[in-house]
N, C-alpha and C positions, 0 to 999 in steps of 0.2 A: 471599466469592469463593473458589472452589477453587484448588488449585495449578495445575491445567491451565488454568483461565480466566486466571490471572495470567500464565502463560507465553504464552498467545495474545496477551494485551494487550501484553506486553513485545515480542513479535515485531512487532505493529502499530506500536509506538513506534519500534522499531529500523528498520523500513521507512521511516517518516516521516523519521527522522534521516538515513538513507542517501540519500533523495531530495533532501533539503536540502543535504547535504554533497557530493553527487555521488559517492558511494562505490560504485563498480562492484562490488567484491567482495561487499559486503553485499547489494546488490540482487540479484546473481546467487545468493547463498546463500538468500535468503528468497523469491524469485520462482521458481515452478516453470518449467522449460524450456518447457512448452507453454502457459503462461499468456498470455492475451490481455487487453488493456485496451480499454475503451470510454470515450472522453472525453465530456464533457458536450455537445460539438458533434456527437457520434455517430461520430467518427472512431475506427476500430479499429486497434490496433497489437499486434504481437508483443512479447514480452519484450525481444528484441534491439532492436527499433525504439524502444521507449520508453526503454530505457537509453541508447541512442545519442543521442536528442534531449535527454535530461537532461544527458549529458556534453558535448554540443556547444553547450549554452546555448539551444537552441530552447525548452526547457521549464526554467523557473527557479522552484523552489519555495523560498519564504522562511520560511513559518511555517504550521503545521498545528495548529489549536486544536480539540481534541475537545470537542464539546458534549454528546453523549449516546451511549451504546453499550450493547449487551447481547451476551453471549457464551454459547453453549451448546456443550457438548462431549459427544460420544458416542464412546467408544473413542479411535481415533487421528484422528478428524475433528472439526473445530470450525467453528462458524458465528458470524460477528460481524456484527451490524447496527450501523452507526455513522453519526452525523451530525457533520461537522466543518466548520470554516471554513478554507479554503485561501487563503493569500495568496501570489500568484505573478505571474510574467510568462510567459504562454504564447502562442506564435506572435505575439509583439510586443504583446500586450494585457496590461496590468497591472490587477490588481484583487484583490478578496477575494470568494470565492464560498462559500456554504454549501451543502454537498452531503450527500446521504444515500445510503448504499449498503450492500451486503451482500457479505461476503467469506467464502470457504471456505478453511480451512487443514487440512493433514494433517501428522501428526507423522512425521518421517522422520529417521533417524539421530540421534535425541534432540532435534531442533529442529522447530518448527512452520514449515511452508512454505506460502505462499499459493498455492493451486491454482485459485481462481476469485474 
């Protein structure tokens, strides 16, 4: 694994920890201001809406177990395909869901920021 790939993975892990610990500063650091999220239900949210629901307890993330991932980096852009199991209570429903997704990161100011 390259240094850049390790840095991207470290950012992914920092985001997971921030969501579990409800750390607003870290989420704002690693989520681009224009980032939108699509939940497995299809609901779309802005960065501010997602962070707000994490902080107010509407979304409670307890554990995120990474099952498989791949990272590719070209210059200051990185793409991560990941499958993880999310243990959470979301909108009043508790469970563990295995999800697959793709994230895009850009290196800005020396850190990788999730932009998609």
